All heavy atoms as an XYZ file, in Angstrom:
901
protein
N      92.764    107.422    136.862
C      93.198    106.042    136.906
C      94.323    105.823    135.891
O      94.210    106.216    134.747
C      92.005    105.153    136.542
C      91.890    103.918    137.324
S      90.428    103.014    136.754
C      90.375    101.894    138.075
N      95.390    105.230    136.323
C      96.500    104.945    135.419
C      96.372    103.531    134.869
O      96.106    102.591    135.609
C      97.841    105.066    136.138
C      98.180    106.503    136.456
O      97.791    107.369    135.651
O      98.830    106.746    137.488
N      96.546    103.427    133.567
C      96.507    102.127    132.911
C      97.919    101.774    132.476
O      98.694    102.659    132.105
C      95.587    102.159    131.693
C      94.146    102.348    132.043
C      93.562    103.598    131.969
C      93.375    101.279    132.454
C      92.228    103.774    132.302
C      92.039    101.453    132.789
C      91.473    102.697    132.720
N      98.270    100.495    132.513
C      99.603    100.123    132.036
C      99.720    100.425    130.547
O      98.729    100.392    129.821
C      99.678     98.613    132.301
C      98.270     98.164    132.448
C      97.476     99.348    132.917
N     100.910    100.755    130.069
C     101.070    101.030    128.638
C     100.705     99.794    127.821
O     100.986     98.672    128.219
C     102.552    101.385    128.489
C     103.210    100.845    129.717
C     102.173    100.788    130.798
N     100.078    100.040    126.707
C      99.684     98.938    125.834
C     100.913     98.455    125.068
O     101.586     99.240    124.410
C      98.597     99.403    124.869
C      97.853     98.243    124.281
O      98.407     97.177    124.115
N      96.605     98.452    123.979
N     101.199     97.197    125.175
C     102.405     96.637    124.555
C     102.248     96.400    123.060
O     103.221     96.272    122.357
C     102.779     95.320    125.246
C     103.118     95.487    126.713
C     104.278     96.427    126.933
O     105.287     96.337    126.255
N     104.130     97.359    127.855
N     101.006     96.318    122.576
C     100.828     96.029    121.172
C     101.224     94.598    120.844
O     101.466     93.787    121.735
N     101.295     94.291    119.570
C     101.641     92.943    119.124
C     103.011     92.979    118.461
O     103.414     93.996    117.921
C     100.601     92.448    118.109
C      99.210     92.261    118.691
S      98.056     91.464    117.519
C      97.675     92.820    116.424
N     103.696     91.828    118.475
C     104.978     91.784    117.778
C     104.725     91.549    116.283
O     103.604     91.321    115.855
C     105.919     90.744    118.396
C     105.497     89.297    118.149
O     104.821     89.003    117.136
O     105.869     88.445    118.974
N     105.791     91.612    115.494
C     105.645     91.546    114.032
C     104.972     90.259    113.571
O     104.118     90.286    112.694
C     107.007     91.717    113.350
C     106.898     91.920    111.853
C     106.181     93.208    111.505
O     106.624     94.278    111.856
N     105.044     93.104    110.819
N     105.346     89.127    114.141
C     104.736     87.859    113.724
C     103.241     87.832    114.031
O     102.449     87.341    113.222
C     105.437     86.674    114.391
C     106.822     86.451    113.825
O     107.094     86.787    112.677
N     107.707     85.911    114.640
N     102.848     88.350    115.188
C     101.421     88.403    115.554
C     100.648     89.301    114.602
O      99.550     88.958    114.163
C     101.251     88.900    116.995
C     101.731     87.929    118.051
C     101.747     88.539    119.437
O     102.160     89.714    119.594
O     101.331     87.825    120.362
N     101.223     90.444    114.276
C     100.561     91.374    113.356
C     100.461     90.755    111.965
O      99.414     90.813    111.323
C     101.286     92.737    113.312
C     100.748     93.605    112.191
C     101.147     93.452    114.649
N     101.537     90.131    111.481
C     101.501     89.489    110.159
C     100.385     88.452    110.101
O      99.619     88.407    109.128
C     102.836     88.799    109.848
C     103.947     89.785    109.574
O     103.721     90.970    109.375
N     105.169     89.286    109.589
N     100.293     87.634    111.138
C      99.271     86.596    111.177
C      97.872     87.203    111.247
O      96.960     86.743    110.556
C      99.510     85.688    112.388
C      98.590     84.481    112.427
C      98.945     83.545    113.574
O     100.142     83.338    113.849
O      97.986     83.019    114.177
N      97.709     88.250    112.044
C      96.415     88.921    112.168
C      95.966     89.497    110.827
O      94.824     89.319    110.406
C      96.506     90.026    113.232
C      95.220     90.682    113.546
N      95.076     92.046    113.623
C      93.995     90.169    113.813
C      93.829     92.335    113.900
N      93.151     91.222    114.033
N      96.865     90.182    110.135
C      96.557     90.761    108.827
C      96.212     89.651    107.828
O      95.201     89.734    107.115
C      97.731     91.636    108.307
C      97.548     91.992    106.840
C      97.865     92.889    109.166
N      97.031     88.617    107.775
C      96.774     87.511    106.848
C      95.410     86.874    107.106
O      94.657     86.609    106.167
C      97.865     86.437    106.972
C      99.229     86.912    106.483
O      99.308     87.975    105.817
O     100.223     86.221    106.787
N      95.082     86.644    108.386
C      93.792     86.035    108.741
C      92.630     86.928    108.333
O      91.647     86.457    107.760
C      93.705     85.750    110.245
C      94.623     84.616    110.686
O      95.149     83.883    109.811
O      94.813     84.469    111.913
N      92.728     88.217    108.624
C      91.645     89.136    108.275
C      91.422     89.200    106.774
O      90.285     89.184    106.303
C      91.937     90.539    108.814
C      91.741     90.735    110.299
C      92.319     92.072    110.740
C      90.262     90.655    110.647
N      92.501     89.275    106.017
C      92.369     89.374    104.556
C      91.783     88.097    103.971
O      91.094     88.140    102.949
C      93.715     89.709    103.914
C      94.276     91.086    104.288
C      95.595     91.326    103.561
C      93.284     92.195    103.998
N      92.019     86.962    104.616
C      91.472     85.693    104.136
C      90.010     85.523    104.538
O      89.233     84.909    103.807
C      92.293     84.524    104.683
N      89.618     86.087    105.682
C      88.297     85.807    106.242
C      87.252     86.888    105.997
O      86.067     86.580    105.893
C      88.417     85.598    107.760
C      89.249     84.391    108.130
C      89.610     84.354    109.604
O      89.089     85.179    110.381
O      90.424     83.493    109.977
N      87.649     88.148    105.925
C      86.697     89.256    105.855
C      86.552     89.769    104.428
O      87.529     89.858    103.698
C      87.136     90.403    106.772
C      87.257     90.022    108.228
C      85.927     89.677    108.869
O      84.880     90.161    108.406
O      85.946     88.903    109.852
N      85.328     90.144    104.064
C      85.087     90.650    102.718
C      85.704     92.039    102.526
O      86.404     92.295    101.548
C      83.582     90.700    102.449
C      83.257     90.893    100.988
C      81.773     90.726    100.713
O      81.087     90.014    101.464
O      81.310     91.323     99.740
N      85.438     92.949    103.450
C      85.988     94.310    103.376
C      86.682     94.620    104.691
O      86.089     94.494    105.763
C      84.882     95.356    103.106
C      85.476     96.764    103.099
C      84.181     95.077    101.787
N      87.955     95.020    104.606
C      88.742     95.365    105.796
C      89.337     96.752    105.592
O      89.923     97.042    104.545
C      89.891     94.360    106.050
C      90.626     94.715    107.339
C      89.381     92.936    106.097
N      89.170     97.599    106.602
C      89.790     98.922    106.612
C      90.774     98.979    107.770
O      90.388     98.867    108.933
C      88.729    100.018    106.779
C      89.265    101.442    106.975
C      90.060    101.897    105.751
C      88.129    102.402    107.280
N      92.050     99.094    107.438
C      93.089     99.295    108.438
C      93.203    100.800    108.610
O      93.465    101.519    107.637
C      94.419     98.690    107.975
C      94.362     97.193    107.859
C      94.000     96.584    106.669
C      94.651     96.396    108.959
C      93.933     95.203    106.564
C      94.587     95.004    108.864
C      94.223     94.414    107.663
N      92.954    101.279    109.833
C      92.843    102.713    110.048
C      93.484    103.132    111.360
O      93.800    102.293    112.205
C      91.362    103.120    110.052
C      90.542    102.468    111.162
S      88.772    102.860    111.087
C      88.770    104.549    111.676
N      93.670    104.436    111.509
C      94.137    104.991    112.777
C      92.901    105.341    113.590
O      92.109    106.188    113.184
C      94.998    106.224    112.539
C      96.308    105.910    111.849
C      97.118    107.163    111.605
C      98.427    106.825    110.906
N      99.187    108.033    110.564
N      92.736    104.656    114.714
C      91.543    104.838    115.528
C      90.534    103.750    115.233
O      90.856    102.729    114.616
N      89.298    103.982    115.671
C      88.251    102.985    115.442
C      87.011    103.653    114.842
O      87.015    104.868    114.617
C      87.909    102.247    116.748
C      87.448    103.193    117.836
O      86.624    104.077    117.613
N      87.986    103.019    119.023
N      85.986    102.855    114.598
C      84.780    103.378    113.962
C      84.166    104.542    114.739
O      83.674    105.490    114.139
C      83.726    102.277    113.827
C      84.044    101.249    112.778
C      82.952    100.226    112.638
O      81.920    100.557    112.029
O      83.127     99.115    113.158
N      84.198    104.466    116.057
C      83.595    105.507    116.884
C      84.486    106.734    117.029
O      83.991    107.836    117.247
C      83.262    104.952    118.272
C      82.255    103.809    118.291
C      82.061    103.294    119.709
C      80.926    104.261    117.692
N      85.791    106.535    116.895
C      86.709    107.645    117.084
C      87.928    107.526    116.165
O      89.029    107.178    116.607
C      87.157    107.715    118.548
C      87.834    109.020    118.890
S      88.248    109.141    120.645
C      86.631    109.298    121.373
N      87.748    107.830    114.873
C      88.899    107.833    113.977
C      89.921    108.860    114.467
O      89.551    109.931    114.950
C      88.305    108.250    112.624
C      86.839    107.963    112.739
C      86.497    108.160    114.188
N      91.204    108.533    114.352
C      92.257    109.386    114.882
C      92.986    110.199    113.818
O      93.966    110.865    114.133
C      93.256    108.547    115.680
C      92.650    107.889    116.890
C      92.157    108.906    117.918
O      92.886    109.808    118.308
N      90.918    108.765    118.342
N      92.525    110.144    112.577
C      93.088    111.023    111.549
C      92.020    111.277    110.500
O      91.088    110.491    110.331
C      94.366    110.454    110.934
S      94.138    109.236    109.634
N      92.158    112.386    109.813
C      91.166    112.775    108.812
C      91.055    111.792    107.661
O      89.964    111.553    107.144
N      92.171    111.217    107.265
C      92.145    110.261    106.155
C      91.377    108.997    106.542
O      90.604    108.472    105.742
C      93.566    109.898    105.708
C      94.321    111.076    105.154
C      95.377    111.636    105.873
C      93.994    111.636    103.926
C      96.075    112.729    105.375
C      94.686    112.727    103.420
C      95.718    113.271    104.149
O      96.410    114.353    103.650
N      91.594    108.533    107.766
C      90.859    107.353    108.242
C      89.371    107.671    108.347
O      88.525    106.865    107.967
C      91.399    106.894    109.604
O      92.698    106.364    109.467
N      89.036    108.857    108.861
C      87.632    109.272    108.970
C      86.975    109.309    107.585
O      85.862    108.845    107.397
C      87.545    110.647    109.654
C      86.122    111.166    109.803
C      86.069    112.497    110.548
N      86.430    112.296    111.942
C      87.567    112.707    112.500
N      88.461    113.367    111.783
N      87.824    112.476    113.774
N      87.693    109.876    106.617
C      87.150    109.994    105.260
C      86.950    108.610    104.640
O      85.904    108.341    104.045
C      88.073    110.843    104.388
C      87.548    111.028    102.975
C      88.286    112.083    102.213
N      89.701    111.769    102.093
C      90.541    112.454    101.336
N      90.144    113.507    100.666
N      91.810    112.088    101.250
N      87.926    107.724    104.782
C      87.800    106.370    104.215
C      86.629    105.637    104.838
O      85.819    105.026    104.131
C      89.101    105.588    104.440
N      86.514    105.706    106.148
C      85.415    105.040    106.840
C      84.072    105.589    106.386
O      83.132    104.838    106.119
C      85.582    105.203    108.356
C      84.543    104.524    109.226
C      84.576    103.010    109.033
C      84.775    104.892    110.687
N      83.970    106.909    106.257
C      82.725    107.531    105.810
C      82.323    107.099    104.411
O      81.154    106.824    104.141
N      83.284    107.028    103.512
C      82.992    106.610    102.134
C      82.531    105.154    102.091
O      81.559    104.823    101.405
C      84.228    106.796    101.253
C      84.540    108.246    100.895
C      85.959    108.367    100.365
C      83.528    108.778     99.888
N      83.215    104.296    102.820
C      82.825    102.881    102.843
C      81.433    102.737    103.446
O      80.597    102.004    102.929
C      83.862    102.045    103.613
C      85.185    102.013    102.841
C      83.345    100.624    103.850
C      86.351    101.445    103.625
N      81.160    103.474    104.523
C      79.880    103.374    105.222
C      78.703    103.803    104.347
O      77.568    103.381    104.585
C      79.915    104.200    106.500
N      78.939    104.605    103.328
C      77.871    104.996    102.405
C      77.363    103.804    101.591
O      76.246    103.828    101.088
C      78.359    106.075    101.434
C      78.615    107.418    102.067
C      79.175    108.404    101.055
O      79.046    108.246     99.849
N      79.841    109.432    101.560
N      78.197    102.787    101.453
C      77.869    101.667    100.579
C      77.782    100.323    101.283
O      77.269     99.369    100.710
C      78.904    101.574     99.454
C      79.014    102.833     98.652
N      78.042    103.215     97.750
C      79.949    103.812     98.643
C      78.397    104.370     97.197
N      79.547    104.746     97.731
N      78.307    100.243    102.488
C      78.332     98.973    103.229
C      78.131     99.218    104.707
O      78.656    100.178    105.240
C      79.677     98.267    103.082
C      79.965     97.710    101.720
C      81.183     96.819    101.804
N      80.887     95.590    102.514
C      80.626     94.435    101.911
N      80.632     94.349    100.625
N      80.384     93.367    102.631
N      77.433     98.293    105.336
C      77.320     98.337    106.793
C      78.327     97.386    107.429
O      78.741     97.594    108.557
C      75.909     97.946    107.235
C      74.855     98.967    106.862
C      73.478     98.562    107.315
O      73.351     97.601    108.094
O      72.520     99.213    106.877
N      78.679     96.345    106.700
C      79.564     95.320    107.250
C      80.986     95.511    106.741
O      81.349     95.088    105.667
C      79.047     93.920    106.902
C      78.909     93.710    105.406
O      78.652     94.697    104.680
O      79.066     92.567    104.951
N      81.768     96.200    107.546
C      83.180     96.396    107.241
C      83.960     96.115    108.515
O      83.571     96.533    109.604
C      83.473     97.822    106.710
C      83.045     98.885    107.708
C      84.938     97.986    106.357
N      85.022     95.360    108.379
C      85.889     95.064    109.517
C      86.913     96.188    109.609
O      87.630     96.457    108.649
C      86.591     93.717    109.310
C      87.469     93.306    110.442
C      86.695     92.910    111.691
O      85.519     92.485    111.579
O      87.284     93.023    112.775
N      86.945     96.870    110.741
C      87.942     97.924    110.922
C      89.001     97.452    111.909
O      88.708     96.716    112.848
C      87.308     99.232    111.444
O      86.670     98.988    112.690
C      86.301     99.786    110.436
N      90.232     97.874    111.658
C      91.360     97.504    112.510
C      92.101     98.775    112.892
O      92.567     99.518    112.024
C      92.327     96.542    111.776
C      93.500     96.185    112.660
C      91.587     95.306    111.309
N      92.185     99.035    114.193
C      92.948    100.167    114.707
C      94.416     99.759    114.746
O      94.806     98.873    115.505
C      92.448    100.540    116.104
C      93.170    101.735    116.693
O      94.162    102.207    116.100
O      92.740    102.198    117.767
N      95.231    100.405    113.939
C      96.640    100.020    113.821
C      97.547    100.753    114.803
O      98.736    100.468    114.875
C      97.165    100.261    112.385
C      96.355     99.492    111.372
C      97.185    101.747    112.055
N      97.007    101.675    115.575
C      97.855    102.546    116.385
C      98.650    101.827    117.470
O      99.746    102.255    117.816
C      97.024    103.675    117.009
C      96.560    104.724    115.993
C      95.656    105.747    116.672
C      97.731    105.407    115.325
N      98.122    100.739    118.020
C      98.838    100.044    119.095
C     100.127     99.400    118.605
O     101.055     99.196    119.385
C      97.944     98.991    119.736
C      96.811     99.588    120.530
C      95.900     98.533    121.119
O      96.205     97.330    120.978
O      94.891     98.905    121.704
N     100.191     99.049    117.340
C     101.387     98.406    116.756
C     101.628     98.992    115.367
O     101.727     98.283    114.377
C     101.180     96.887    116.668
O     100.907     96.330    117.925
N     101.710    100.320    115.301
C     101.741    101.014    114.015
C     102.865    100.554    113.093
O     102.622    100.240    111.922
C     101.818    102.529    114.237
C     101.736    103.401    112.980
C     100.437    103.140    112.221
C     101.847    104.864    113.341
N     104.080    100.502    113.594
C     105.203    100.107    112.729
C     105.031     98.679    112.219
O     105.315     98.387    111.051
C     106.530    100.244    113.469
C     106.900    101.702    113.725
O     106.414    102.589    112.993
O     107.673    101.949    114.666
N     104.543     97.801    113.082
C     104.334     96.406    112.688
C     103.222     96.298    111.639
O     103.336     95.537    110.669
C     103.998     95.551    113.913
C     105.160     95.357    114.869
C     105.407     96.542    115.800
O     104.623     97.512    115.799
O     106.389     96.498    116.538
N     102.138     97.070    111.813
C     101.065     97.047    110.809
C     101.554     97.609    109.482
O     101.230     97.085    108.419
C      99.828     97.804    111.291
C      98.883     96.925    112.068
C      98.796     97.026    113.450
C      98.082     95.989    111.421
C      97.933     96.208    114.176
C      97.220     95.175    112.130
C      97.146     95.290    113.507
O      96.296     94.475    114.199
N     102.325     98.687    109.530
C     102.861     99.242    108.277
C     103.659     98.176    107.520
O     103.504     98.010    106.312
C     103.759    100.444    108.555
C     103.031    101.700    108.944
C     104.030    102.854    109.064
N     103.506    103.993    109.771
C     102.752    104.937    109.223
N     102.408    104.849    107.962
N     102.339    105.955    109.940
N     104.512     97.460    108.222
C     105.336     96.419    107.590
C     104.461     95.285    107.057
O     104.666     94.806    105.935
C     106.365     95.886    108.578
N     103.499     94.848    107.851
C     102.630     93.743    107.429
C     101.784     94.141    106.224
O     101.624     93.356    105.274
C     101.730     93.307    108.586
N     101.254     95.347    106.233
C     100.407     95.793    105.118
C     101.217     96.010    103.852
O     100.735     95.731    102.753
C      99.652     97.068    105.511
C      98.582     96.859    106.571
C      98.066     98.194    107.098
C      97.443     96.010    106.044
N     102.437     96.490    104.007
C     103.286     96.703    102.829
C     103.534     95.398    102.078
O     103.649     95.383    100.854
C     104.602     97.364    103.231
C     105.413     97.795    102.035
C     106.647     98.591    102.411
O     106.996     98.644    103.607
O     107.268     99.145    101.484
N     103.562     94.278    102.801
C     103.718     92.973    102.151
C     102.557     92.693    101.195
O     102.722     91.988    100.201
C     103.741     91.861    103.206
C     104.965     91.819    104.069
C     104.905     90.740    105.165
N     104.221     89.528    104.777
C     103.186     88.995    105.452
N     102.715     89.573    106.527
N     102.624     87.884    105.038
N     101.370     93.206    101.502
C     100.182     92.928    100.699
C      99.886     94.018     99.666
O      99.295     93.730     98.624
C      98.956     92.762    101.605
C      99.016     91.538    102.456
N      98.653     90.285    101.982
C      99.413     91.358    103.730
C      98.821     89.404    102.950
N      99.288     90.017    104.017
N     100.257     95.252     99.974
C      99.838     96.361     99.122
C     100.989     97.091     98.441
O     100.763     97.786     97.453
C      99.059     97.381     99.966
O      99.922     97.993    100.915
N     102.194     96.972     99.006
C     103.298     97.771     98.496
C     103.287     99.183     99.072
O     104.148     99.987     98.747
N     102.293     99.501     99.898
C     102.170    100.822    100.524
C     102.360    100.674    102.012
O     102.002     99.659    102.599
C     100.776    101.396    100.306
C     100.409    101.778     98.912
C     100.987    101.371     97.757
C      99.348    102.642     98.532
N     100.339    101.920     96.688
C      99.327    102.712     97.133
C      98.395    103.365     99.251
C      98.409    103.467     96.433
C      97.481    104.118     98.544
C      97.492    104.176     97.144
N     102.872    101.734    102.649
C     102.938    101.699    104.105
C     102.099    102.793    104.740
O     102.063    102.927    105.946
C     104.387    101.731    104.601
C     105.192    102.905    104.161
C     106.603    102.892    104.740
O     107.245    101.831    104.747
O     107.036    103.959    105.182
N     101.395    103.585    103.922
C     100.530    104.626    104.482
C      99.226    104.012    104.994
O      98.793    102.959    104.529
C     100.208    105.704    103.430
O      99.620    105.071    102.285
C     101.462    106.452    103.009
N      98.628    104.688    105.958
C      97.377    104.258    106.564
C      96.396    105.399    106.352
O      96.786    106.545    106.517
C      97.566    103.999    108.085
C      98.719    103.037    108.348
C      96.269    103.549    108.741
C      98.504    101.618    107.917
N      95.150    105.175    105.991
C      94.427    103.904    105.971
C      94.649    103.102    104.688
O      95.085    103.642    103.676
C      92.966    104.344    106.066
C      92.942    105.679    105.366
C      94.272    106.318    105.702
N      94.303    101.822    104.797
C      94.320    100.926    103.638
C      93.035    100.109    103.640
O      92.639     99.581    104.670
C      95.525     99.985    103.677
C      96.842    100.699    103.463
C      97.993     99.750    103.228
O      97.819     98.619    102.774
N      99.196    100.213    103.527
N      92.438     99.998    102.457
C      91.209     99.239    102.287
C      91.479     98.022    101.411
O      92.140     98.131    100.374
C      90.122    100.105    101.601
O      89.964    101.315    102.357
C      88.797     99.370    101.513
N      90.954     96.874    101.851
C      91.066     95.626    101.101
C      89.673     95.057    100.894
O      88.833     95.104    101.793
C      91.905     94.599    101.874
C      93.363     94.932    101.947
C      93.841     95.833    102.882
C      94.266     94.334    101.081
C      95.198     96.140    102.965
C      95.619     94.631    101.144
C      96.087     95.542    102.095
N      89.405     94.522     99.707
C      88.148     93.851     99.398
C      88.499     92.458     98.889
O      89.272     92.315     97.944
C      87.327     94.619     98.342
C      86.071     93.854     97.982
C      86.981     96.021     98.849
N      87.926     91.465     99.530
C      88.207     90.065     99.182
C      89.711     89.787     99.126
O      90.210     89.115     98.235
C      87.548     89.685     97.850
C      86.035     89.673     97.948
O      85.503     89.387     99.039
O      85.368     89.970     96.938
N      90.444     90.366    100.076
C      91.877     90.133    100.171
C      92.729     90.943     99.215
O      93.946     90.876     99.255
N      92.083     91.721     98.346
C      92.818     92.516     97.355
C      92.886     93.973     97.803
O      91.892     94.549     98.231
C      92.127     92.450     95.987
C      92.080     91.064     95.389
C      93.452     90.526     95.036
O      94.290     91.294     94.519
O      93.701     89.336     95.290
N      94.049     94.576     97.658
C      94.246     95.968     98.037
C      93.479     96.881     97.089
O      93.602     96.768     95.874
C      95.741     96.299     98.000
C      96.067     97.720     98.321
C      95.703     98.261     99.536
C      96.752     98.494     97.416
C      96.017     99.577     99.850
C      97.081     99.803     97.716
C      96.711    100.351     98.938
N      92.681     97.781     97.647
C      91.949     98.768     96.853
C      92.681    100.097     96.888
O      92.917    100.714     95.855
C      90.500     98.937     97.365
C      89.805    100.080     96.646
C      89.720     97.647     97.193
N      93.030    100.576     98.094
C      93.746    101.833     98.205
C      93.475    102.524     99.513
O      92.793    101.994    100.391
N      93.998    103.756     99.594
C      93.770    104.589    100.760
C      92.580    105.497    100.531
O      91.793    105.304     99.604
N      92.464    106.523    101.339
C      91.279    107.389    101.251
C      91.213    108.129     99.916
O      90.120    108.318     99.371
C      91.232    108.363    102.425
O      92.343    109.230    102.412
N      92.348    108.543     99.365
C      92.326    109.261     98.086
C      91.793    108.380     96.963
O      91.024    108.844     96.107
C      93.723    109.768     97.722
C      94.201    110.872     98.659
O      93.368    111.438     99.399
O      95.411    111.162     98.664
N      92.168    107.120     96.948
C      91.670    106.187     95.933
C      90.165    105.975     96.117
O      89.415    105.948     95.135
C      92.406    104.828     96.008
C      93.910    105.006     95.804
C      91.810    103.827     95.028
C      94.329    105.492     94.439
N      89.711    105.863     97.363
C      88.277    105.697     97.611
C      87.505    106.915     97.123
O      86.423    106.770     96.546
C      88.002    105.455     99.101
C      88.579    104.178     99.711
C      88.190    104.069    101.179
C      88.141    102.939     98.947
N      88.056    108.114     97.322
C      87.409    109.338     96.827
C      87.308    109.284     95.306
O      86.251    109.579     94.734
C      88.181    110.601     97.281
C      87.709    111.831     96.528
C      88.026    110.807     98.780
N      88.390    108.902     94.637
C      88.378    108.817     93.169
C      87.337    107.817     92.688
O      86.590    108.096     91.735
C      89.756    108.420     92.641
C      90.807    109.489     92.790
C      92.181    109.011     92.356
O      92.273    108.043     91.563
O      93.178    109.609     92.816
N      87.292    106.645     93.317
C      86.300    105.636     92.929
C      84.883    106.154     93.155
O      84.001    105.934     92.324
C      86.516    104.342     93.717
C      87.774    103.546     93.364
C      88.025    102.456     94.401
C      87.647    102.951     91.966
N      84.660    106.860     94.246
C      83.352    107.411     94.548
C      82.954    108.454     93.515
O      81.825    108.455     93.021
C      83.346    108.011     95.963
C      81.957    108.372     96.432
O      81.045    107.513     96.320
O      81.768    109.504     96.920
N      83.884    109.340     93.155
C      83.610    110.386     92.167
C      83.286    109.796     90.798
O      82.503    110.371     90.042
C      84.793    111.350     92.063
C      84.930    112.245     93.288
C      86.206    113.077     93.288
O      87.092    112.856     92.414
O      86.332    113.941     94.180
N      83.880    108.651     90.478
C      83.606    107.984     89.193
C      82.382    107.078     89.274
O      82.033    106.416     88.284
C      84.826    107.163     88.763
C      86.027    107.997     88.405
C      87.068    107.231     87.617
N      87.440    105.959     88.174
C      88.625    105.667     88.718
N      89.548    106.597     88.797
N      88.877    104.470     89.189
N      81.766    106.983     90.443
C      80.598    106.127     90.606
C      80.947    104.651     90.663
O      80.093    103.801     90.413
N      82.194    104.324     91.010
C      82.649    102.933     91.004
C      82.846    102.342     92.402
O      83.172    101.168     92.530
C      83.965    102.832     90.220
C      83.849    103.236     88.768
C      85.186    103.322     88.067
O      86.223    102.948     88.661
O      85.214    103.768     86.903
N      82.668    103.152     93.434
C      82.980    102.668     94.782
C      82.033    101.566     95.232
O      82.463    100.559     95.780
C      82.991    103.815     95.797
C      83.449    103.450     97.197
C      84.835    102.814     97.187
C      83.429    104.672     98.108
N      80.745    101.739     94.998
C      79.780    100.699     95.425
C      80.111     99.370     94.769
O      80.123     98.322     95.450
C      78.360    101.134     95.079
N      80.402     99.387     93.492
C      80.737     98.147     92.794
C      82.038     97.553     93.339
O      82.149     96.343     93.545
C      80.881     98.423     91.291
C      81.169     97.171     90.482
C      81.273     97.459     89.003
O      80.912     98.561     88.552
O      81.741     96.552     88.288
N      83.016     98.413     93.583
C      84.295     97.949     94.126
C      84.102     97.282     95.470
O      84.722     96.269     95.772
C      85.278     99.148     94.263
O      85.487     99.697     92.968
C      86.596     98.700     94.852
N      83.217     97.826     96.284
C      82.945     97.272     97.608
C      81.943     96.128     97.566
O      81.497     95.651     98.602
C      82.440     98.373     98.550
C      83.413     99.505     98.836
C      82.720    100.619     99.591
C      84.630     98.996     99.598
N      81.571     95.695     96.361
C      80.602     94.620     96.164
C      79.262     94.934     96.811
O      78.591     94.053     97.364
C      81.127     93.279     96.732
C      82.386     92.837     96.016
O      82.500     92.940     94.807
N      83.333     92.327     96.776
N      78.884     96.203     96.762
C      77.627     96.620     97.407
C      76.699     97.267     96.384
O      76.038     98.229     96.677
C      77.926     97.590     98.545
N      76.665     96.734     95.193
C      75.912     97.329     94.078
C      74.475     97.595     94.435
O      73.818     96.893     95.120
C      75.994     96.432     92.857
C      77.412     96.208     92.438
C      77.558     95.077     91.418
O      76.690     94.209     91.352
O      78.542     95.103     90.689
């Protein structure tokens, strides 16, 4: 079965979506792929680390509008790499930062899941 190509969202739609999520959700992971099928090792690792400490995390698959998500996220974090984790609207980091926080025993506290 052939499906029409996914058009994704334009920059304004992505900016608004990111802004809304950061305002409304406690923990947001912008990743390549989704919870059931991460599409890169870094996204898989970030999701796994967060899942050790929280069940309620909002995940966003950025692949349909990757360039637009990179631009929108850079406005909030200064980074354009994916994945990116935000807690209470504040940028925490990518998978490497989550690993460092986990190794120091600080990830649960950072995710407000003490």
